[in-house]
C-alpha positions as CSV (number, residue, x, y, z in Angstrom):
1,X,-39.0,-18.8,-71.1
2,X,-41.6,-18.6,-74.0
3,X,-42.5,-21.3,-76.0
4,X,-39.7,-20.1,-79.2
5,X,-37.1,-19.3,-76.3
6,X,-37.6,-22.4,-74.5
7,X,-37.2,-24.4,-78.1
8,X,-34.0,-22.2,-78.8
9,X,-32.3,-22.8,-75.1
10,X,-33.6,-26.9,-76.0
11,X,-31.4,-26.8,-78.8
12,X,-28.3,-24.6,-76.9
13,X,-28.6,-27.3,-74.4
14,X,-28.0,-30.4,-76.6
15,X,-25.1,-28.8,-77.9
16,X,-22.7,-28.6,-81.2
17,X,-20.2,-30.5,-82.7
18,X,-17.4,-29.9,-85.4
19,X,-19.9,-30.5,-88.3
20,X,-22.0,-27.9,-87.1
21,X,-19.2,-25.0,-86.7
22,X,-18.6,-26.3,-90.3
23,X,-22.0,-25.4,-91.5
24,X,-22.7,-21.8,-92.6
25,X,-26.4,-21.8,-91.6
26,X,-25.9,-23.1,-88.3
27,X,-22.9,-21.3,-87.4
28,X,-25.3,-18.4,-89.2
29,X,-27.8,-19.1,-86.4
30,X,-25.5,-19.3,-83.5
31,X,-24.0,-15.7,-84.2
32,X,-27.8,-14.9,-84.5
33,X,-28.6,-15.8,-80.9
34,X,-25.9,-13.4,-79.5
35,X,-28.5,-10.9,-80.6
36,X,-31.3,-12.7,-78.5
37,X,-33.1,-10.4,-76.1
38,X,-32.6,-13.5,-73.0
39,X,-29.2,-13.5,-71.7
40,X,-29.9,-17.2,-71.3
41,X,-29.5,-18.0,-75.2
42,X,-26.7,-15.3,-75.7
43,X,-24.5,-17.2,-73.2
44,X,-25.0,-20.3,-74.4
45,X,-24.5,-19.4,-77.9
46,X,-21.3,-17.7,-77.4
47,X,-20.6,-20.7,-74.7
48,X,-20.9,-23.2,-78.0
49,X,-19.4,-20.8,-80.2
50,X,-16.2,-20.9,-77.8
51,X,-16.2,-24.4,-77.5
52,X,-16.2,-24.6,-81.4
53,X,-13.6,-22.4,-81.9
54,X,-11.7,-21.0,-78.8
55,X,-12.6,-17.8,-79.4
56,X,-15.3,-14.8,-78.5
57,X,-13.9,-11.8,-80.3
58,X,-14.7,-9.8,-77.2
59,X,-18.3,-10.6,-77.1
60,X,-20.2,-10.6,-73.4
61,X,-23.3,-12.0,-73.0
62,X,-23.9,-9.4,-70.1
63,X,-22.3,-6.1,-71.6
64,X,-24.8,-3.2,-72.7
65,X,-26.7,-3.6,-76.3
66,X,-23.9,-1.4,-78.3
67,X,-20.8,-3.2,-76.8
68,X,-22.4,-6.7,-77.4
69,X,-22.8,-5.8,-81.1
70,X,-19.7,-5.1,-81.7
71,X,-18.6,-8.6,-80.7
72,X,-21.8,-9.9,-82.8
73,X,-20.1,-7.7,-85.9
74,X,-16.8,-9.6,-85.2
75,X,-18.4,-12.8,-85.4
76,X,-20.1,-11.7,-88.6
77,X,-16.8,-10.6,-90.4
78,X,-15.5,-13.9,-89.1
79,X,-18.3,-15.4,-90.9
80,X,-18.1,-13.7,-93.8
81,X,-14.5,-14.5,-94.0
82,X,-14.3,-18.4,-93.4
83,X,-17.8,-19.1,-94.5
84,X,-18.5,-20.6,-91.2
85,X,-17.7,-20.8,-87.3
86,X,-14.6,-23.5,-88.5
87,X,-13.2,-23.7,-91.6
88,X,-14.3,-26.5,-94.0
89,X,-13.2,-30.2,-93.4
90,X,-10.9,-32.1,-95.4
């Protein structure tokens, strides 16, 4: 990994909780990482998105880029609708 990717992987390995899933910026970052060039970043991103939401939106980190992009767009629509990966807490 280069230094930037190593930092991202390090952050992904620390993990995320419901507070992160309700945070619009953190949610957007996780979804953006689904487009990362390195498969490890994509795998860890969808892992945490799934852990938080129970959904994958048909995103597959090893798929061809156009197929992956369809999943990313589905997650972006989700963010637009909900505001974050998870709805606001009580």
